[in-house]
C-alpha positions as CSV (number, residue, x, y, z in Angstrom):
1,M,-80.9,76.4,16.0
2,Y,-77.4,75.7,17.3
3,A,-77.1,72.5,19.5
4,R,-75.0,70.4,21.5
5,E,-75.3,67.2,23.7
6,I,-74.8,67.1,27.2
7,K,-74.4,64.1,29.4
8,L,-75.2,64.1,33.6
9,S,-74.2,61.1,35.5
10,G,-74.4,60.5,39.3
11,H,-77.2,60.5,41.6
12,I,-78.6,63.7,39.5
13,I,-82.1,63.2,41.3
14,D,-81.0,63.3,44.8
15,S,-78.7,66.1,44.3
16,L,-81.2,68.1,42.1
17,M,-78.8,68.2,39.2
18,L,-81.5,67.4,36.7
19,P,-83.7,69.7,37.7
20,K,-81.2,72.7,37.9
21,T,-79.9,71.7,34.6
22,L,-83.4,72.2,32.9
23,D,-84.1,75.3,34.8
24,L,-80.8,76.7,33.8
25,I,-81.3,76.1,30.0
26,M,-85.0,77.6,30.2
27,D,-83.8,80.8,32.5
28,K,-81.2,81.4,29.8
29,G,-83.5,81.2,26.8
30,G,-82.6,78.1,25.5
31,D,-84.3,74.7,24.6
32,F,-83.8,71.1,25.3
33,K,-84.7,67.5,24.5
34,I,-84.3,64.7,27.0
35,L,-82.7,61.9,24.5
36,D,-82.2,59.2,27.1
37,F,-82.8,58.8,30.6
38,E,-81.8,56.0,32.9
39,V,-82.9,56.1,36.7
40,G,-80.8,53.9,39.2
41,K,-83.1,51.7,40.8
42,H,-80.7,50.8,44.0
43,K,-79.2,53.5,46.4
44,K,-75.7,52.4,45.0
45,D,-76.9,53.1,41.7
46,V,-76.4,55.9,39.7
47,S,-78.5,57.7,37.0
48,H,-77.8,58.7,33.6
49,A,-79.3,61.4,31.6
50,T,-78.5,62.9,27.9
51,I,-80.1,65.9,26.8
52,R,-80.1,68.1,24.0
53,V,-79.5,71.6,24.4
54,A,-80.3,74.2,21.7
55,A,-80.1,78.0,21.6
56,D,-80.9,80.7,18.7
57,T,-77.2,82.0,18.8
58,E,-73.7,80.0,19.1
59,S,-72.7,82.4,21.7
60,L,-75.8,82.1,24.0
61,L,-75.7,78.1,23.3
62,G,-71.7,78.8,24.6
63,E,-72.9,80.6,27.6
64,I,-75.3,77.9,28.7
65,L,-72.9,75.2,28.1
66,D,-70.2,77.2,30.3
67,E,-72.8,77.3,33.6
68,L,-73.7,73.5,32.7
69,S,-70.2,72.7,33.3
70,E,-70.3,74.1,36.8
71,I,-72.9,72.1,37.7
72,G,-71.2,68.9,36.5
73,A,-72.5,68.8,32.6
74,L,-70.3,67.2,30.3
75,V,-70.5,67.7,26.7
76,V,-71.0,64.6,24.6
77,E,-68.5,65.2,22.1
78,I,-65.4,65.0,23.5
79,K,-62.7,67.8,22.1
80,E,-59.2,68.4,23.6
81,V,-59.0,71.5,25.7
82,Q,-58.2,74.8,24.3
83,L,-55.2,76.8,25.0
84,L,-53.8,80.3,24.5
85,R,-50.4,82.1,25.9
86,S,-50.6,84.9,28.2
87,E,-49.1,87.9,26.4
88,K,-47.7,89.5,30.0
89,D,-47.7,88.8,33.6
90,K,-51.1,88.9,35.5
91,T,-52.8,89.0,32.1
92,L,-55.1,86.4,30.5
93,P,-56.0,85.4,26.7
94,P,-59.7,86.1,25.5
95,D,-62.1,83.6,27.0
96,F,-60.1,82.3,29.3
97,Y,-61.8,79.5,31.6
98,S,-62.6,80.8,35.2
99,T,-62.5,77.7,37.7
100,T,-65.2,76.5,40.3
101,H,-63.9,74.7,43.4
102,H,-64.9,71.4,42.3
103,P,-62.6,68.5,41.3
104,T,-62.1,69.7,37.7
105,Y,-60.2,67.7,34.8
106,I,-58.8,68.8,31.4
107,R,-58.9,66.6,28.0
108,F,-55.2,67.0,27.0
109,K,-53.5,64.4,24.3
110,D,-56.4,62.0,24.6
111,E,-56.4,61.9,28.4
112,W,-58.2,63.4,31.3
113,I,-55.5,65.2,33.5
114,P,-56.6,66.6,37.0
115,V,-56.2,70.0,37.9
116,E,-53.9,70.5,40.8
117,G,-54.7,72.8,43.8
118,I,-58.5,73.4,42.8
119,E,-60.1,76.8,44.1
120,M,-62.8,78.8,42.4
121,D,-62.4,82.1,40.4
122,C,-58.5,80.8,39.1
123,M,-57.2,79.9,35.7
124,I,-56.0,76.7,34.6
125,V,-52.5,76.7,33.7
126,V,-50.8,73.7,31.2
127,D,-47.1,72.3,31.3
128,P,-47.5,70.2,28.1
129,E,-44.0,68.8,28.6
130,N,-45.2,67.1,31.7
131,K,-48.5,66.9,31.1
132,K,-50.1,68.6,34.0
133,A,-52.6,71.2,35.0
134,V,-52.5,73.5,37.8
135,C,-54.9,76.1,39.3
136,K,-53.8,79.9,39.5
137,P,-55.2,83.1,40.7
138,I,-54.7,85.8,37.9
139,G,-51.9,87.8,40.0
140,K,-49.7,84.7,39.7
141,I,-50.0,84.2,35.8
142,Q,-46.8,84.6,34.0
143,K,-45.8,85.9,30.6
144,G,-45.9,82.6,28.1
145,E,-47.8,80.4,30.0
146,L,-50.3,78.2,28.7
147,I,-53.8,79.2,29.7
148,V,-57.2,77.2,29.2
149,V,-59.5,79.1,27.4
150,G,-63.1,78.3,25.9
151,R,-65.3,75.3,27.1
152,E,-63.9,72.5,25.1
153,G,-62.5,69.6,27.1
154,I,-63.2,70.6,30.5
155,K,-65.0,68.1,33.1
156,V,-66.4,69.1,36.5
157,V,-67.2,67.0,38.9
158,P,-69.3,69.0,41.8
159,P,-69.9,67.0,45.0
160,E,-73.5,65.1,45.1
161,R,-75.7,64.5,48.3
162,P,-75.3,61.6,50.3
163,R,-77.3,58.7,50.1
164,G,-79.1,56.9,52.9
165,K,-78.8,58.0,56.4
166,K,-78.7,62.2,56.5
167,G,-75.6,63.8,58.0
168,V,-75.0,67.4,59.1
169,F,-73.1,67.5,55.5
170,E,-75.7,66.8,53.4
171,F,-74.8,68.5,50.2
172,M,-76.7,71.8,49.5
173,S,-79.1,71.3,52.1
174,S,-77.6,73.9,54.5
175,T,-79.9,77.5,55.0
176,A,-79.1,80.0,57.2
177,S,-81.7,79.7,60.3
178,S,-81.3,80.5,64.0
179,E,-84.7,78.1,64.5
180,K,-82.5,74.9,63.9
181,P,-82.0,72.7,66.8
182,M,-78.5,73.7,67.7
183,K,-77.8,70.9,70.4
184,S,-78.6,68.0,67.6
185,T,-76.7,70.0,64.8
186,V,-73.5,70.3,67.3
187,K,-73.8,66.6,68.4
188,K,-73.6,65.8,64.6
189,I,-70.8,68.3,63.9
190,A,-68.8,66.7,66.9
191,S,-69.4,63.3,65.4
192,E,-68.0,64.3,62.0
193,I,-64.7,65.9,63.8
194,K,-64.4,62.6,65.9
195,A,-64.3,60.7,62.9
196,I,-62.0,63.1,61.1
197,K,-59.5,63.2,63.9
198,H,-59.7,58.8,64.1
199,N,-58.4,59.0,60.3
200,N,-55.9,61.5,61.1
201,G,-57.6,64.2,59.4
202,K,-56.5,67.7,59.5
203,I,-59.0,70.5,60.8
204,A,-58.3,74.4,60.3
205,V,-60.3,77.0,62.2
206,V,-60.9,80.6,61.0
207,A,-61.6,82.6,64.3
208,G,-62.6,86.3,64.5
209,P,-62.1,88.6,67.9
210,A,-65.7,87.8,68.7
211,V,-64.4,84.3,70.3
212,V,-62.4,86.3,72.8
213,H,-65.0,89.1,73.5
214,T,-67.9,86.0,74.4
215,G,-65.2,84.4,76.8
216,S,-65.0,81.3,74.6
217,A,-61.1,81.9,73.9
218,P,-60.3,79.2,76.8
219,V,-62.1,76.6,74.9
220,L,-60.7,77.3,71.5
221,A,-57.2,77.0,73.4
222,K,-58.2,73.7,74.9
223,M,-59.2,72.3,71.4
224,I,-55.4,73.5,70.0
225,K,-53.8,71.9,73.2
226,E,-55.8,68.6,72.6
227,G,-54.8,68.4,68.7
228,I,-58.3,68.9,67.8
229,I,-57.5,72.1,65.7
230,D,-54.3,71.8,63.3
231,I,-54.3,75.3,61.5
232,L,-55.3,78.6,62.7
233,F,-56.3,81.5,60.2
234,A,-57.1,84.7,61.7
235,G,-56.5,88.3,61.7
236,N,-54.6,90.9,63.9
237,A,-57.9,91.2,65.9
238,L,-58.0,87.6,67.2
239,A,-54.4,87.3,68.2
240,T,-54.3,91.0,69.6
241,H,-57.4,90.7,72.0
242,D,-56.2,86.8,72.7
243,I,-53.1,88.3,73.8
244,E,-54.7,91.2,75.7
245,S,-56.8,88.8,77.3
246,A,-53.8,86.7,78.5
247,L,-52.0,89.5,80.0
248,Y,-54.7,91.9,81.4
249,G,-57.9,89.9,81.4
250,T,-59.6,92.1,79.3
251,S,-60.8,92.2,75.7
252,L,-61.4,96.0,74.4
253,G,-60.9,97.0,77.6
254,I,-64.1,94.8,78.9
255,C,-63.2,92.4,81.8
256,V,-64.0,89.2,80.2
257,K,-64.9,87.4,83.2
258,S,-67.1,90.3,84.7
259,G,-68.1,92.3,81.5
260,E,-67.6,95.3,83.3
261,A,-65.4,98.2,81.7
262,T,-62.0,98.7,83.5
263,V,-60.2,102.2,84.2
264,R,-58.5,103.0,81.0
265,G,-58.9,99.4,79.7
266,H,-59.1,100.9,76.0
267,K,-55.5,100.9,76.0
268,H,-55.0,97.3,76.9
269,H,-55.1,96.1,73.5
270,I,-52.1,98.3,72.4
271,Y,-50.5,97.5,75.7
272,A,-50.5,93.7,74.0
273,I,-49.3,94.7,70.8
274,N,-46.3,96.7,72.6
275,E,-45.5,93.9,74.8
276,I,-45.1,91.5,71.8
277,N,-43.1,94.0,69.7
278,K,-40.9,94.3,72.7
279,A,-40.3,90.6,72.7
280,G,-40.1,90.4,69.0
281,S,-42.7,88.1,67.8
282,I,-45.8,86.0,69.4
283,K,-43.2,82.9,69.8
284,D,-40.6,85.1,71.4
285,A,-43.1,86.1,74.0
286,V,-43.9,82.3,74.9
287,E,-40.4,81.3,75.0
288,K,-39.1,84.5,77.3
289,G,-42.4,83.9,79.7
290,V,-44.1,87.0,78.7
291,L,-47.4,84.9,77.2
292,K,-48.2,82.3,79.4
293,K,-51.9,81.5,78.0
294,G,-54.6,81.6,75.3
295,I,-54.8,80.7,71.9
296,M,-51.9,82.2,70.6
297,Y,-49.9,80.3,73.3
298,E,-51.1,76.9,72.7
299,C,-50.2,77.2,68.7
300,I,-47.0,78.0,69.9
301,K,-46.2,75.4,72.3
302,N,-48.1,72.4,70.6
303,N,-46.7,73.6,66.6
304,V,-49.7,74.7,65.3
305,P,-49.2,76.8,62.8
306,Y,-51.4,79.9,61.8
307,V,-51.7,82.4,59.5
308,L,-52.7,85.9,60.4
309,A,-53.8,88.1,57.7
310,G,-54.1,91.8,57.9
311,S,-56.9,94.3,57.2
312,I,-56.9,98.5,56.7
313,R,-57.9,99.2,60.2
314,D,-55.5,97.1,62.1
315,D,-54.0,98.8,65.2
316,G,-50.1,97.8,65.1
317,P,-50.1,95.4,63.9
318,L,-48.5,92.5,66.1
319,P,-45.3,91.4,64.2
320,D,-46.7,88.4,63.2
321,V,-49.3,89.8,61.1
322,I,-48.8,89.2,57.2
323,T,-49.6,92.8,55.9
324,D,-49.2,92.3,52.2
325,T,-52.8,90.5,51.5
326,M,-51.7,88.6,48.7
327,D,-48.8,87.1,50.6
328,A,-51.3,86.1,53.3
329,Q,-53.4,84.5,50.5
330,D,-50.1,82.2,49.4
331,E,-49.5,81.4,52.9
332,M,-53.2,79.9,53.4
333,R,-52.8,78.1,50.1
334,K,-49.8,76.3,51.8
335,Y,-52.6,74.6,54.4
336,V,-56.0,74.4,52.5
337,Q,-55.5,71.8,50.2
338,D,-54.8,69.2,52.8
339,V,-57.4,69.9,55.4
340,D,-60.8,67.5,55.9
341,M,-62.6,70.5,57.8
342,V,-63.0,74.0,57.8
343,I,-64.5,75.5,60.9
344,M,-65.2,79.2,60.5
345,I,-66.3,81.2,63.6
346,S,-67.6,85.0,63.7
347,T,-65.6,86.3,61.3
348,M,-67.1,87.1,57.7
349,L,-64.2,88.6,55.7
350,H,-61.5,85.8,56.7
351,S,-64.7,83.2,56.2
352,I,-65.6,84.4,52.7
353,A,-61.8,84.2,51.9
354,V,-60.8,81.0,53.1
355,G,-64.4,79.6,51.6
356,N,-63.0,80.7,48.3
357,M,-60.0,78.9,48.7
358,I,-60.8,75.4,49.8
359,P,-62.0,72.8,47.4
360,S,-65.6,71.8,47.6
361,H,-65.0,68.3,49.1
362,V,-63.8,70.2,52.1
363,K,-66.1,69.9,55.2
364,S,-66.8,73.3,56.5
365,I,-68.9,74.9,59.2
366,C,-69.8,78.5,59.4
367,V,-70.7,79.7,63.0
368,D,-71.9,83.5,63.1
369,I,-74.7,85.5,64.9
370,N,-75.2,87.2,61.5
371,P,-77.2,85.0,58.7
372,A,-75.6,87.2,56.2
373,T,-72.4,85.9,56.6
374,V,-73.4,82.3,56.0
375,T,-75.5,83.4,52.9
376,K,-72.8,85.5,51.5
377,L,-70.5,81.9,51.8
378,A,-73.2,80.3,49.8
379,D,-74.3,82.8,47.3
380,R,-70.2,83.0,46.3
381,G,-70.3,79.3,45.6
382,S,-69.5,77.5,49.0
383,A,-72.8,75.6,49.0
384,Q,-71.2,72.9,50.9
385,V,-71.0,74.9,54.3
386,V,-73.2,73.9,57.2
387,G,-74.5,77.2,58.9
388,V,-74.9,77.7,62.2
389,V,-76.6,81.1,63.2
390,T,-75.7,81.6,67.1
391,D,-73.1,83.2,69.4
392,V,-70.0,81.5,69.4
393,G,-69.9,82.1,73.3
394,A,-72.8,79.5,73.3
395,F,-71.3,77.2,70.2
396,L,-67.5,76.7,71.2
397,P,-68.5,75.0,75.0
398,M,-71.2,73.2,73.7
399,L,-69.0,71.8,71.0
400,Y,-66.1,70.9,73.4
401,D,-68.5,69.2,75.6
402,E,-69.9,66.9,72.8
403,L,-66.5,66.3,72.0
404,A,-65.0,65.5,75.4
405,G,-68.3,63.5,76.0
C-alpha cells in the first residue's frame, strides 16, 4: 500500500477535525493508523495527532490527502510547493490546486508564505522574485504565470470552534431551522455587532428586494445612517424598489404601509428607473433633490460604498448597476477582504456569491425565510455562516432594537 503521515494540531476534538479526518479516510476507501495522540488537558492547550494514511493506489492516496488538506491536515514530510506555468490566458496546468476560503500558506524556498486575498475555488499564483503568493480566479490567470499544482507544500488553517462560553459564531454549529429561538439569537448577533464596531471593524450587508417589500427598508437605512453598516452589496432590484418606495410609497406597485395594490402601480419601478436615468445616477438624483430618503439615499449621504451587480432579469437597469458580472465580482473583491462581518438578507444568489468570496474568518449571518438558502451556503463550504430562518420584516426591526438598547 502507498502511505504518508499527516499531522493534526489545534482543538481537533472540539472542532471535530479528528473524527472528520478518520471518517474521510474510511469513506474514500483508505486505511489509517494513529501513531501519536496528545490531548490538551486545559482549555488553552491544543491537541496533536500523527496519523499514517494508506491507500491501495498512489492516485487514491493523493485524493485522500487533497481532501484532508482542506480540513487542516498537514503532511509530515514537508516538501517545496510545486509550480507550473500557464500556457495561455484563463488556462491552468494539469493537477492545479483549487483553494478553500481558509487561511492558506505555501512552502517556497524554505519559508511558509501566506496566500494573499484568499477565497474559495481560486488558484494560487506565485511571484518568485518577490516571494509572494496571491489568490486568483481562473478568469484572471495570464499566460506564463506560475500556478501551484499538486498537493505538496500547502498548508490550510481552518477556523476552530471557540472554547469556553458559547457564542453565536461557534464554528460549524449552525443549522438552518425556523424553530431556533430568534430573540436570543438576534441578541447575540447584536452583541457581536457592537463588539466589532467598538473595535472600529467593518460590516457589510448583502440585501435583496424583500427588505423593501416587507417594509423594513427604513430600518436598514437607519443602520447605514448611524454607521452600523459600512458596505452594501445588492442587485438592481433592491435599489430600484428602494427608490420606488422613496418616490411613490410602493414596492412592486404595492403600498408599503397598507399592503394594498395601487392603480397602475406595476409601472412605478419603471418610473423610478426613469427618474434616476434623467438625473444621471443615484448620486446625481440625491444631489438634485430628486431622491430624499431610503437605503440608497443614506449610502450617498454617508459615503457608504455600494456594489449593485446585475442579472439577466433586470429591468432598466439603473445606471449604477454593473451589468458585467465579472466586473461586479472584481468590485466586490475590493471590499470583502477588509470586512469583519457580512449580514446576508433575503437574496440567495448574492448571498452565495459573497459567501464564496469572503475568507472563513469573516463572521457571517444569513437571514432568509427559505432554509434552502442557508443550507446551500453551508453546502458550498461557507460553514461558518449563522443561519436565521425568518421573515426579514421581523428580523431587522428586532436587530435594530437590540442595537439601540
